[in-house]
N, C-alpha and C positions, 0 to 999 in steps of 0.2 A: 504494500500500500504506500503510495507516495502522498506527501502532504504538500499543500500549496505553500509557496515561499511566504515568509512573514512580511508584513508591511514594514517600512523602514523604522517607524517608531516602535513597533512591537519587537523588531529585531534588536534595536538598541536596548529596550527594556530587558529582553532575554539575556543579552550580553552583560548588562549591569547586574542582574540577579546572579548569574553564574560567577561573575567577578567577586561580588560580595561573598558568595558562598565559598569560593576558593580562599579568600582571605580568612574567613572564619575557620575553615578546616585547617589552614596552616597555623592558626593560633591555637588549635586544639579545642575550639568551641563547638559543641554539638549543634547541628543545624536544626533550627526551628523556623518554619516558614514565616511566622509572625515577626520574629526578630529580623529576618532577612528583609522583609518588606519595610520595616521601620528603618533599618540601616541603609537600604537602597533608596529610601525616599518615595516608596510606592505604597499604594493601598494593598492590603493583603490579597484582595481579589486578583490583582495583577500577577502576583507571584503564583497563586493557585491556578490561574489560567495557563501558565506555562509549565508548572510542575505540580502535579496533584498531590505528591508526597515528598517529604524530606529525602526519602530513599532515592526517588527518581532524580532529584536535584544532585544528591551526592554522587550517584552513578554518572550523571552528566559531567560533573567536575572531574571524575576519574577517567572519563572516556578517552581523552587524548592519550593518557599513559597506557591504557589498555590497548588502544589501536596501535600505538608504537611498539608495545611488547609483542603483539600478535604479528605485526609486520617483521620485526626483527627475528622472531621465531621462524617465520617462513623463510627468511634469508639464511638463517643458521642451518636449516635443513638442506640447503644447497651446498653447504661446505662439505668437502670430501674428507676432512679430518674430524672424526667423531669427537675426540677429546677437545679440540679447539672449538668446535661448534657448541658443545655443551657448556664449556667454560664461558664462551662469549655470551650465550643466552643467559646464563646465571648471572654474569656480570651486569648485563642490561637490566635484568630483573631486580637485582639488589639495588642498583642505582635508582631505579624508578621507585622502589619501596622507601628509600630514605629521602627522596626529593619530593614525593607526592604523598601527603598525609592521608589522602582519601583512599589510597589503594588497599591498605590493610583491612579497613572496614568493608569495602566493596568486595574484595576477593574472598573474605571470610564469611560473607553473608550466605545463609543457606538458600535463600530465594532472592530473585532479582526483580526490580520494578520495571526494568526496560528489557525488551527482548534482545536488543543489541548487546547489552551487558552479558547476558547468558551466552550468546554466541561467541563473544570475544573471550570470555573465561574458558569456554570449551576449547577454543582454538589454542589458547595458551597452555592449558593442562595437557592437551593432546600433543602439542609440539614438545613440551618438556618431557613427557613420557617417551616419545619417539627418540628424542635426542639422547636420553639416558639409555634406552635400549640399544641404540647404535653404539654408544660408548662402552656399554657392558659387553656387547657382542664382539667389539674390537679389543676387549680385555684391557681397557685403559681406566676403568673404574671398578671398584669392588663388585664382585658377583652378587653379594647379598644386599646391595643397595637397591631400593625400590623407588618408584616415582612417589609413593606415599611418604617416603622419607624426605624428599626434597622440600616440600612445603614447610614443615616445621623447622628444618635446618635453615632455610632462607629467612623465615620469620624470626628465628633466633638471632641470626646475624643482623637483620634490620633493627630488631629491638636493642641488641647490644650496642650497635652504632648510634642509635638515637639516644640511649640512656647514658652511655659511657663516653661517647665521642664528643669532641669539641664541635659545637653547632656549625662552625664555619668550615669544618673539615669532615663532615659526616660521610660524604661520598668516599673520600680517601680512606677513612676508617673502615667503612663497609667493604671496600675493595681489599684492604689488608686482611680483614677477618675472612673474607671469601677465599683469598689466596691460601690462607692457613688451612681452611676447610678443604679446599681442592687438593692441596698437597697431601692431606690425610686420606683423601678418597682415591687418588690415583695409585695404580699398581706400580711399585718401583721397578 
């Protein structure tokens, strides 16, 4: 189903709502549509016309990162070096996790408000699973490592980088932690 393009004023309102939501998420403030309307300078009806739930708005905030991860995953599948492909995908994943505060909540949600979010999450999980299987088949990662292990490991790295890392160097900290993890995963 395609939707008609928004009028210019409606498109500006949509962009303003998403920008305010992005700011709140970055601050660690839970999204409340009434608060967003107030902060954006709109009536609450304007916000609800664009986003029926806070979850739909949060998923919209996360959509650019999800799209980028899915695209990078597809590119990683084309890499003929299974170890490099997996490491590159995991690096992009961890960088996204520490730079986009919306990702953890959206990716951990058991249900999605937007069909596109479900589709992107399925692509990302599928790519991660395939990249790990290729690396395992090539004997470059532990044989007992499963795709179900990757999510908590990546979440642990992101959490550690966010809690223990210098805020101005979170990406570097996350990369360092990931490197330590990968060196523990790869077969010598």
